[in-house]
DRENVOVEX-212574 format. One record per residue: z, x negated, y of N, C-alpha, C, O, CB in turn; residue number from 1; residue in three letters. Coordinates in pm, 1 decimal. Each point is the difference from the previous one (the first is absolute). Glycine has a CB too. Example, Ala and Ser with C-alpha at 12.3 -4.5 7.8 and 13.67 -1.06 7.14 Angstrom:
2
[vexnu [780.0; -1319.0; -569.0]; [0.0; 89.0; 119.0]; [0.0; -90.0; 120.0]; [66.5; -103.6; -1.9]; [58.1; 292.8; -115.4]; 1; "ALA"]
[vexnu [-196.6; -154.2; 222.3]; [6.0; -82.0; 119.0]; [73.0; 77.0; 109.0]; [16.9; -50.9; 110.8]; [-231.4; -67.5; -173.6]; 2; "SER"]
END
This chain:
88
[vexnu [-2594.4; -4352.4; 5050.0]; [-12.4; 119.8; -78.7]; [-57.9; -31.7; -137.1]; [47.7; 53.0; -100.4]; [-75.9; 80.5; 309.7]; 1; "MET"]
[vexnu [-74.3; -219.4; -215.6]; [-61.1; -36.7; -127.0]; [98.9; -75.2; -89.1]; [-4.3; 14.6; -122.2]; [-219.4; -24.6; 235.2]; 2; "ASN"]
[vexnu [312.2; -69.7; -54.4]; [97.5; -75.4; -78.1]; [101.1; 96.2; -64.3]; [40.0; -19.4; -114.8]; [-68.4; -181.0; 268.5]; 3; "GLN"]
[vexnu [69.1; 303.5; -79.5]; [94.2; 96.4; -56.0]; [-64.8; 77.8; -115.7]; [64.2; 24.8; -102.1]; [49.5; -5.3; 327.7]; 4; "GLN"]
[vexnu [-239.2; 18.1; -209.2]; [-71.1; 72.1; -104.9]; [-16.8; -87.7; -124.0]; [18.0; 46.9; -112.4]; [-138.1; 88.1; 287.2]; 5; "LEU"]
[vexnu [85.9; -261.2; -154.6]; [-14.1; -94.7; -110.2]; [134.6; -20.5; -70.6]; [6.5; -1.8; -122.9]; [-196.1; -112.6; 245.0]; 6; "LEU"]
[vexnu [297.1; 98.9; -43.2]; [133.1; -21.4; -55.9]; [44.7; 122.0; -82.6]; [54.5; -15.2; -109.4]; [2.3; -135.4; 305.2]; 7; "PHE"]
[vexnu [-80.2; 271.1; -142.6]; [38.3; 122.0; -71.3]; [-78.8; 15.6; -129.8]; [57.3; 38.4; -102.0]; [0.0; 68.6; 321.0]; 8; "CYS"]
[vexnu [-186.3; -135.7; -217.3]; [-80.4; 14.9; -121.5]; [40.1; -102.6; -105.8]; [2.3; 31.5; -119.0]; [-191.7; 57.0; 257.5]; 9; "SER"]
[vexnu [221.2; -211.3; -96.1]; [46.0; -102.0; -94.8]; [136.2; 38.5; -56.8]; [25.3; -17.3; -119.2]; [-153.9; -159.9; 244.1]; 10; "VAL"]
[vexnu [216.3; 229.7; -38.9]; [132.5; 42.2; -45.1]; [-9.9; 115.9; -99.2]; [69.9; -0.2; -101.3]; [26.7; -75.4; 320.4]; 11; "LEU"]
[vexnu [-181.5; 173.9; -192.1]; [-18.5; 112.0; -91.7]; [-61.9; -45.2; -132.4]; [38.5; 50.0; -105.7]; [-64.2; 102.2; 302.9]; 12; "LEU"]
[vexnu [-67.8; -244.3; -193.5]; [-60.3; -51.8; -122.7]; [103.0; -74.6; -83.5]; [2.6; 13.8; -122.3]; [-223.7; -31.4; 238.6]; 13; "ALA"]
[vexnu [306.2; -61.5; -51.3]; [103.6; -73.7; -72.0]; [101.6; 95.4; -61.6]; [42.9; -20.1; -113.7]; [-74.1; -174.0; 269.0]; 14; "ALA"]
[vexnu [70.1; 297.6; -81.3]; [93.2; 98.6; -54.0]; [-62.0; 76.2; -117.2]; [67.6; 28.2; -99.0]; [37.5; -6.4; 325.8]; 15; "LEU"]
[vexnu [-230.0; 10.4; -215.5]; [-68.2; 71.4; -108.8]; [-9.0; -84.0; -126.0]; [22.1; 50.6; -110.0]; [-152.5; 75.0; 279.4]; 16; "GLY"]
[vexnu [98.4; -251.9; -154.8]; [-7.8; -87.4; -117.0]; [137.3; -26.1; -60.0]; [12.6; -13.5; -121.7]; [-215.8; -92.3; 218.7]; 17; "LEU"]
[vexnu [305.2; 98.7; -14.4]; [135.7; -21.1; -49.9]; [46.8; 121.3; -79.3]; [67.1; -15.1; -102.1]; [-17.2; -134.5; 297.6]; 18; "THR"]
[vexnu [-83.6; 266.3; -150.8]; [42.9; 122.1; -69.2]; [-69.8; 16.7; -134.0]; [54.4; 65.4; -89.0]; [-11.1; 40.0; 310.1]; 19; "ALA"]
[vexnu [-161.5; -162.2; -238.2]; [-74.1; 13.9; -125.4]; [44.3; -100.7; -105.0]; [-33.5; 15.7; -117.4]; [-158.9; 69.6; 247.9]; 20; "CYS"]
[vexnu [264.8; -185.5; -92.6]; [39.9; -104.2; -94.4]; [100.2; 49.1; -102.1]; [71.2; 97.8; 22.9]; [-113.8; -264.0; 153.1]; 21; "GLY"]
[vexnu [47.5; 97.3; -289.6]; [93.7; 34.1; -106.5]; [49.5; -128.4; -62.0]; [-76.0; -95.2; -18.0]; [-39.1; 315.6; -26.9]; 22; "SER"]
[vexnu [244.4; -222.7; 12.1]; [54.3; -120.5; -61.8]; [-6.2; 7.1; -151.6]; [40.4; -95.2; -66.9]; [109.0; 65.9; 263.4]; 23; "ASP"]
[vexnu [-198.7; 139.3; -252.9]; [-12.3; 12.2; -144.5]; [134.6; 10.9; -69.0]; [13.6; -43.0; -114.5]; [-223.6; -85.1; 128.3]; 24; "GLY"]
[vexnu [308.3; 183.5; 51.4]; [134.4; 6.2; -54.6]; [19.1; 106.1; -106.8]; [107.5; 5.7; -59.7]; [-30.6; -87.9; 275.7]; 25; "GLY"]
[vexnu [-174.0; 165.2; -242.9]; [13.7; 105.4; -99.6]; [-51.2; -50.3; -134.1]; [-110.3; 35.0; -41.9]; [85.5; 142.8; 219.4]; 26; "ASP"]
[vexnu [105.3; -260.5; -245.2]; [-40.8; -59.4; -126.2]; [50.2; 76.6; -121.2]; [-32.6; -36.6; -113.0]; [30.3; -180.8; 227.3]; 27; "ASP"]
[vexnu [79.9; 321.4; -94.3]; [54.4; 76.1; -112.2]; [-111.9; 81.3; -65.2]; [-75.6; 67.9; 69.5]; [303.1; -56.1; 42.4]; 28; "ALA"]
[vexnu [-238.6; -18.4; -244.6]; [-104.5; 79.5; -66.5]; [36.5; 147.6; 4.8]; [117.7; 35.1; 7.8]; [-173.8; -228.5; -159.9]; 29; "PRO"]
[vexnu [-43.4; 278.8; 147.6]; [29.5; 143.3; 1.7]; [74.2; 38.9; -128.0]; [-20.6; -61.8; -104.5]; [-184.4; 106.1; 247.4]; 30; "PRO"]
[vexnu [290.5; 56.8; -135.7]; [74.3; 39.5; -120.4]; [-94.2; 56.0; -106.3]; [-98.5; 66.9; 31.4]; [300.7; -18.6; 110.0]; 31; "PRO"]
[vexnu [-170.8; -76.4; -265.9]; [-79.7; 47.9; -111.7]; [57.3; 134.1; -45.5]; [117.4; 10.2; -35.4]; [-176.3; -248.1; -36.4]; 32; "VAL"]
[vexnu [-24.9; 338.9; 73.3]; [42.6; 133.4; -40.5]; [-40.8; 19.3; -145.8]; [-118.2; -3.5; -34.0]; [96.5; 95.5; 272.1]; 33; "ILE"]
[vexnu [120.9; -71.9; -322.5]; [-25.8; 20.1; -141.9]; [-39.8; 145.1; -25.6]; [63.0; 91.4; 53.2]; [100.6; -274.4; -111.6]; 34; "GLN"]
[vexnu [-267.0; 205.1; -22.0]; [-34.0; 137.7; -34.6]; [107.5; 58.1; -91.1]; [67.9; -74.4; -70.7]; [-314.1; 23.5; 93.7]; 35; "PRO"]
[vexnu [262.1; 181.3; -21.9]; [102.1; 58.0; -87.6]; [-31.8; -29.0; -146.2]; [-116.2; -8.4; -39.9]; [158.8; 189.3; 208.8]; 36; "PRO"]
[vexnu [63.4; -196.1; -247.4]; [-18.2; -30.5; -140.9]; [-63.0; 119.8; -70.9]; [41.6; 114.3; 19.2]; [156.0; -272.0; -13.9]; 37; "GLU"]
[vexnu [-297.6; 129.7; -86.7]; [-70.6; 107.0; -68.9]; [88.6; 60.6; -108.1]; [67.0; -72.1; -74.1]; [-286.8; -40.5; 121.3]; 38; "ALA"]
[vexnu [219.8; 243.9; -55.7]; [75.8; 70.5; -101.9]; [-86.7; 6.4; -125.1]; [-112.4; 49.9; 4.2]; [241.4; 87.1; 169.1]; 39; "VAL"]
[vexnu [-76.1; -188.1; -285.3]; [-77.3; 0.3; -123.2]; [66.0; 79.3; -112.1]; [-66.0; 33.6; -98.3]; [-22.7; -253.5; 165.1]; 40; "THR"]
[vexnu [217.0; 250.4; -54.1]; [73.4; 72.5; -102.8]; [80.5; 113.3; 62.5]; [49.0; -12.5; 112.2]; [-37.3; -195.8; -252.4]; 41; "GLU"]
[vexnu [1.5; 315.9; 69.1]; [89.8; 108.4; 40.1]; [140.3; -43.8; -40.7]; [22.0; -29.1; -117.5]; [-202.5; 212.2; 91.5]; 42; "VAL"]
[vexnu [277.1; -188.9; 119.4]; [134.0; -45.9; -36.3]; [71.5; 101.5; -89.0]; [-27.4; 119.8; 5.4]; [38.5; -247.8; 209.5]; 43; "PRO"]
[vexnu [80.5; 77.7; -296.3]; [74.4; 89.4; -89.8]; [89.4; 96.2; 78.2]; [34.8; 106.4; -51.0]; [-39.3; -284.5; -125.4]; 44; "SER"]
[vexnu [41.9; 142.7; 298.2]; [82.8; 89.9; 80.8]; [-75.9; 127.3; 38.3]; [62.1; 101.2; 32.5]; [62.1; -300.3; 55.5]; 45; "SER"]
[vexnu [-256.8; 195.0; -91.4]; [-77.8; 119.3; 32.6]; [10.4; 104.6; -109.7]; [-26.9; 117.6; 24.5]; [-129.5; -258.8; 108.5]; 46; "ALA"]
[vexnu [194.9; 100.9; -253.5]; [9.7; 93.5; -111.5]; [139.5; 59.7; -13.1]; [27.2; 70.4; -97.3]; [-205.0; -199.2; -18.6]; 47; "ALA"]
[vexnu [266.3; 102.9; 210.5]; [137.5; 49.7; -8.4]; [5.9; 151.7; 9.3]; [80.1; 63.4; -68.7]; [-0.9; -276.8; 169.4]; 48; "ALA"]
[vexnu [-162.5; 271.4; -17.0]; [-0.4; 145.7; 16.0]; [-135.9; 42.3; 55.4]; [-75.2; -83.1; 50.9]; [327.3; 88.1; -11.9]; 49; "SER"]
[vexnu [-282.9; 122.4; -49.0]; [-127.2; 46.2; 58.5]; [-7.0; -26.0; 150.8]; [-106.1; -33.9; 52.4]; [94.2; 209.7; -230.3]; 50; "PRO"]
[vexnu [124.8; -159.9; 247.4]; [-0.6; -23.8; 145.1]; [-26.0; -146.7; 31.0]; [-70.1; -30.6; 96.5]; [229.6; 221.2; -64.9]; 51; "ALA"]
[vexnu [-104.8; -281.7; -110.9]; [-23.3; -143.1; 21.7]; [-146.1; -34.5; -26.7]; [-58.7; -81.6; 71.0]; [297.1; 31.4; -134.6]; 52; "ALA"]
[vexnu [-296.3; 111.3; -37.2]; [-140.3; -25.0; -32.2]; [-91.9; 50.8; 111.1]; [-94.3; -68.4; 39.9]; [149.5; 84.0; -284.2]; 53; "TYR"]
[vexnu [-26.8; 104.7; 293.5]; [-80.7; 57.5; 108.3]; [15.6; -83.3; 126.5]; [-97.6; -23.5; 71.3]; [122.8; 253.8; -170.7]; 54; "VAL"]
[vexnu [96.5; -274.9; 127.5]; [23.5; -82.9; 117.8]; [-77.1; -131.4; -9.2]; [-59.2; -44.6; 98.3]; [285.8; 148.3; -72.4]; 55; "SER"]
[vexnu [-225.8; -165.3; -143.4]; [-74.1; -124.7; -18.4]; [-150.5; 23.2; 14.7]; [-67.9; -75.8; 69.2]; [249.4; -8.3; -221.8]; 56; "TYR"]
[vexnu [-233.2; 187.5; 88.4]; [-143.7; 27.0; 4.1]; [-46.1; 36.6; 141.1]; [-109.7; -37.9; 41.1]; [120.2; 113.8; -279.6]; 57; "ALA"]
[vexnu [72.3; -2.8; 312.3]; [-37.4; 38.1; 136.1]; [1.5; -119.7; 94.5]; [-68.9; 1.0; 102.0]; [161.2; 227.0; -144.5]; 58; "ALA"]
[vexnu [-15.0; -330.2; 10.0]; [9.0; -117.4; 86.4]; [-110.1; -102.6; -21.8]; [-10.1; -96.8; 75.4]; [251.5; 134.0; -73.4]; 59; "GLY"]
[vexnu [-323.6; -17.3; -103.6]; [-109.0; -93.8; -25.7]; [-111.6; 18.7; 101.5]; [-30.6; 111.9; 41.2]; [88.0; -112.8; -285.2]; 60; "LEU"]
[vexnu [-117.3; -110.0; 283.3]; [-112.2; 5.7; 93.8]; [-126.3; 41.9; -74.3]; [-25.7; -47.0; -110.8]; [131.2; -131.8; 255.3]; 61; "ALA"]
[vexnu [-183.3; 265.8; -84.5]; [-126.0; 43.7; -60.0]; [-104.5; -108.8; 19.3]; [-32.2; -36.7; 113.0]; [88.5; 279.8; -70.4]; 62; "ALA"]
[vexnu [-108.8; -294.0; -152.1]; [-102.3; -103.5; 7.4]; [-96.3; 16.3; -116.8]; [38.1; 47.3; -107.1]; [121.8; -205.0; 223.3]; 63; "THR"]
[vexnu [-283.2; 118.8; -94.8]; [-100.3; 6.3; -105.1]; [-34.2; -136.8; -55.1]; [-81.8; -10.8; -91.4]; [-8.4; 213.9; 197.8]; 64; "GLU"]
[vexnu [151.6; -309.1; -52.3]; [-35.5; -135.2; -42.1]; [111.9; -69.6; -76.4]; [-21.2; -110.3; -50.6]; [-128.3; 97.5; 246.8]; 65; "VAL"]
[vexnu [267.9; 73.1; -206.5]; [112.0; -62.6; -69.5]; [-15.4; 17.8; -150.6]; [-68.4; 90.6; -47.6]; [217.9; -49.2; 246.0]; 66; "ALA"]
[vexnu [-84.6; -129.5; -270.5]; [1.1; 9.8; -145.3]; [86.2; 118.6; -42.8]; [92.4; 38.2; 71.9]; [-126.7; -288.2; -92.8]; 67; "GLU"]
[vexnu [5.5; 308.1; -94.4]; [84.0; 110.6; -48.7]; [142.1; -48.4; -29.4]; [21.0; -116.2; -34.7]; [-224.7; 227.5; -62.9]; 68; "PRO"]
[vexnu [299.6; -21.9; 111.7]; [139.3; -34.4; -26.2]; [26.3; -4.6; -150.0]; [-50.0; 82.2; -76.8]; [118.0; 23.1; 294.4]; 69; "LEU"]
[vexnu [12.7; -204.8; -256.8]; [40.0; -9.2; -139.6]; [118.3; 90.8; -27.1]; [86.7; 17.0; 85.7]; [-171.0; -252.0; -95.6]; 70; "GLY"]
[vexnu [88.4; 292.9; -108.1]; [107.6; 91.4; -37.0]; [86.6; -58.2; -111.0]; [58.2; 75.3; -78.0]; [-202.2; 117.1; 145.3]; 71; "LEU"]
[vexnu [153.6; -324.5; -75.9]; [77.4; -64.1; -106.0]; [148.8; 30.2; 10.4]; [67.4; 8.0; -102.7]; [-238.0; -187.6; 95.8]; 72; "ASP"]
[vexnu [223.5; 196.5; 126.3]; [143.1; 21.9; 18.3]; [38.3; 147.1; -7.5]; [118.4; 33.2; -6.0]; [-112.8; -237.0; 145.7]; 73; "LYS"]
[vexnu [-105.4; 292.3; -139.5]; [26.1; 144.1; -2.8]; [-71.4; 56.9; -121.6]; [-122.4; -8.0; -9.7]; [146.1; 21.8; 264.0]; 74; "VAL"]
[vexnu [52.4; 43.9; -347.4]; [-60.1; 56.3; -121.1]; [-81.5; 124.8; 34.2]; [-113.9; 13.9; -44.5]; [304.5; -104.8; -94.1]; 75; "ALA"]
[vexnu [-132.7; 181.2; 217.2]; [-71.1; 119.5; 44.6]; [63.4; 48.2; 130.2]; [113.8; -33.9; 32.4]; [-173.7; 98.0; -271.6]; 76; "GLU"]
[vexnu [-15.7; 14.4; 311.2]; [50.6; 52.2; 126.9]; [112.1; 100.4; -28.3]; [-10.2; 78.9; -93.9]; [-216.5; -112.7; 205.0]; 77; "ALA"]
[vexnu [332.7; 31.6; -31.2]; [109.2; 95.5; -22.0]; [-46.5; 142.5; 30.0]; [-75.9; 23.9; 93.9]; [244.5; -202.4; -36.1]; 78; "PRO"]
[vexnu [-121.8; 270.6; -138.4]; [-39.6; 140.3; 13.9]; [120.9; 85.6; 30.5]; [113.4; -35.6; -32.0]; [-304.3; 0.3; -125.7]; 79; "LEU"]
[vexnu [164.9; 147.9; 219.6]; [104.4; 97.7; 25.2]; [-58.8; 137.2; -23.1]; [-105.5; 33.2; 53.9]; [222.2; -183.6; 112.9]; 80; "SER"]
[vexnu [-48.3; 230.1; -247.0]; [-46.0; 135.7; -29.0]; [43.2; 100.8; 106.2]; [-46.4; 114.0; 0.2]; [54.8; -171.0; -241.5]; 81; "GLU"]
[vexnu [80.6; 14.8; 331.9]; [55.2; 94.6; 96.4]; [-50.8; -17.9; 142.8]; [9.1; 93.6; 79.3]; [189.4; -86.8; -222.2]; 82; "THR"]
[vexnu [-250.7; -121.6; 177.7]; [-45.7; -23.5; 138.5]; [-148.6; 27.3; 11.9]; [-75.6; -12.1; -96.5]; [254.9; -160.0; 129.2]; 83; "THR"]
[vexnu [-218.9; 208.7; 86.6]; [-141.1; 24.9; 29.0]; [-73.2; -134.1; 15.5]; [62.0; -99.4; 37.4]; [-4.6; 320.4; 76.1]; 84; "GLU"]
[vexnu [-186.3; -225.0; -141.3]; [-76.3; -123.8; 21.2]; [1.9; -38.9; 148.0]; [-3.6; 86.2; 87.8]; [-144.6; -30.6; -285.1]; 85; "PRO"]
[vexnu [153.6; -183.6; 223.1]; [6.1; -50.7; 137.4]; [-138.3; -42.0; 47.0]; [-80.7; -50.5; -78.2]; [317.0; -26.0; 41.6]; 86; "ALA"]
[vexnu [-262.7; 97.5; 163.4]; [-125.4; -45.6; 60.7]; [13.3; -146.7; 34.5]; [103.4; -43.0; 51.2]; [-152.4; 273.1; 40.8]; 87; "ASP"]
[vexnu [-53.6; -306.1; -119.2]; [-1.7; -140.6; 39.9]; [-81.4; -7.2; 123.8]; [-18.1; -108.3; 55.8]; [42.9; 21.7; -290.5]; 88; "LEU"]
END
């Protein structure tokens, strides 16, 4: 009886140690996730119409730490005398 108990405990210990082993086969580096490119200029396509400008402005992420947008490509915001102001 003692031999069977000894044999079972040795067998369980060997199985446990075998299951914990690793061959280190995972050598691939984790993928690098690039942060989204920072928007620094208002594109000229946003000045095509009031709707395009509102669509562009509504799609911007609200942040307090980003740099202000440059307006070099847009002389002035497009205006419309007939449409109601849009909510952003």
